[in-house]
C-alpha angles and dihedrals in degrees: 000000000000119000117255125253108264100178130022138174115207116195088322114181127179140171132181094206125029115271089008103099121192096183126027115197096322113198126186144120136213124208123221115270094016125138109224135180119213104213133186146111120291109283093016092123105268091134088044092057089053088050093051090049092051093047095238088129133023130231119252083227141349129047136278109201125194112193119238091349092290113197122243129211123187131203103200127215092247141011112265112240092232089073095050092095096049125092117240090259094050090047092054088046092060086065090075131060084212113028106231120237090237094054094126093057091045090051091051092051092049093046089050089055094056094039097243129145098182111149110248093229093061120107116250092226090058092060127098122249091255090049092050090046089057090047092051090057094042089051087057094046096049089066090057097223128194088215119040118195115199117192109194095329097176095056110120092003116127118225093271091053091048091049091050090050096049090052090049095050092050093053095038110109101199129081117282131187118186137196108199138146090203103103099185090051092050096048093058095068111006115122096179143003129228105205122204112200107209094203104044093033088223125131123220131192122220129183121217141054120316098260093046089054094048087051091047092053092046089053094048092050087053095051090048093053092045091053090047092051092053091049092046090056094050090045092051088050094047093049092053091052090045091055090048097047093040091067094049096072129207115049092354091061088052088049090051092051091051092049091046089055092048089048091055089052089053092050090053088050091058107112120243094237111211112244101228119229106305115239124219117253120256108271145182128216106223114225131226111253100247136128137196132046101349095184131000116196114199101166143012135195113238131190119225120170088350091300121115118234128182113228129188121238137165114220125156121183123195130170114314092012114137118197120190115205111202141167137115125304110285099024095111108266097133089039089059091049095047088049092054092054092044116100090247096043087187114207093024138075119210120192115259117267094013112150109224120208109204127194107194120199093222094036090241088150094065121086102233091197093059122091116246086251091055095046092052092047093049089058094060118097107239089307121120098193099146093177093056088047094055093042090054090044092052092052087060092049091256099136130190095265088063096053094085096046122102115253087239090060093061123096114251090254090054091049089055092052089047089054090053091047088054090051091055094049092042095058094203128194091214127040118201110189122187110188094326093183094061111123089358119132110247091235090067096050100083089054092047090050092049090051093051092048091050093046109121096205129067124289134204113186140180117190135155094196106102095192088054095044089051090058093056120083104226123194098189139018133210113193106189091188090063097054106103 
């Protein structure tokens, strides 16, 4: 017997601003126990769909139905800063209106499910991005939800963490809806795709694994474009004949009128071909004109068995030197990068007057209260070239209508593209990149890799995405897990 529908959208429309719809009569249903991918361009409304499911926002029209009051748990993209001062135990306790007496055993089970052994007395803000990512999933699981919503769950996870998550999701018998830009991850467990078209504002439902659906969408676009090309040829021919006959008078003019009407009908038949996810334009990050030892790293702090230890190293970076920092989740990679961008940068010496461009995995270097315009302007070095700023922004799909928005209003993917636009405007001498593919559409990744390879300054990078790392030409490596 087929599983019952646990979630459905019936002609759901939604808009954040009047006359600027995000969803137009969305219709789809999800069956109990299914594993579904929510797919669409950055800013298409994926997070809005999650918010509608959770009841955090209400549709302008239509109905969102949850069968039998099914419970919902969400693993967010990033850890909210309001939790950073809590211990792990206090964080899990916040999932309940009344903290259960067996909270410790429930925490232990949830942590085991996500393969985490972080002590429960550790502060959330002291954990690595990968450790926080596992906690976000465990936080959702401890609520035992009927519908599990996962928003970019592989961000910050090392390969062991991703493998464990895939195994968990395959075995999980509840309903799961996932937003992710990690195509390989999605293909291993997805049974269907809900596709959000950012341009028509419509939602389409596909059955099959992720790669099959992507291929089906591409084939449909090709068919639609071919049909339109055929119609366009006929329409051009008809219009030429209409113009010719219209000048002849009498019966010819009547024929011209009839042909004009038929041509208008053909134009209406043209398919509104979806514009597939736009890709950013190829770009370069201009480098500051400097020479010599850009940065010298003499010691690093590593975490072994949850205890910090200082280890001596000897790393010197010059122009065009690319250093990859690696190691398992929790070993101290992001801690090292944050230390380098801090005013003290203990254990390292950065050449005076070097501009440091920092891509933070949680966007903590962005001022969320600034407008997008203010954020871009603040990255420019004493220049006030608004035309250049807008041109760079547009190349990262940051259009004029976004300029007045607060940074906090952007999707995580848009914050990532804003961060790259700021790096271009900054013209740094040193790039420090902490998981620069987090939240980024996979179509953009080859262009980002090319820009990093061509950067004339020094680069220090952390990334858990093997395919992306393989595209970068590294000159040196620092594996914190091997420092004993």
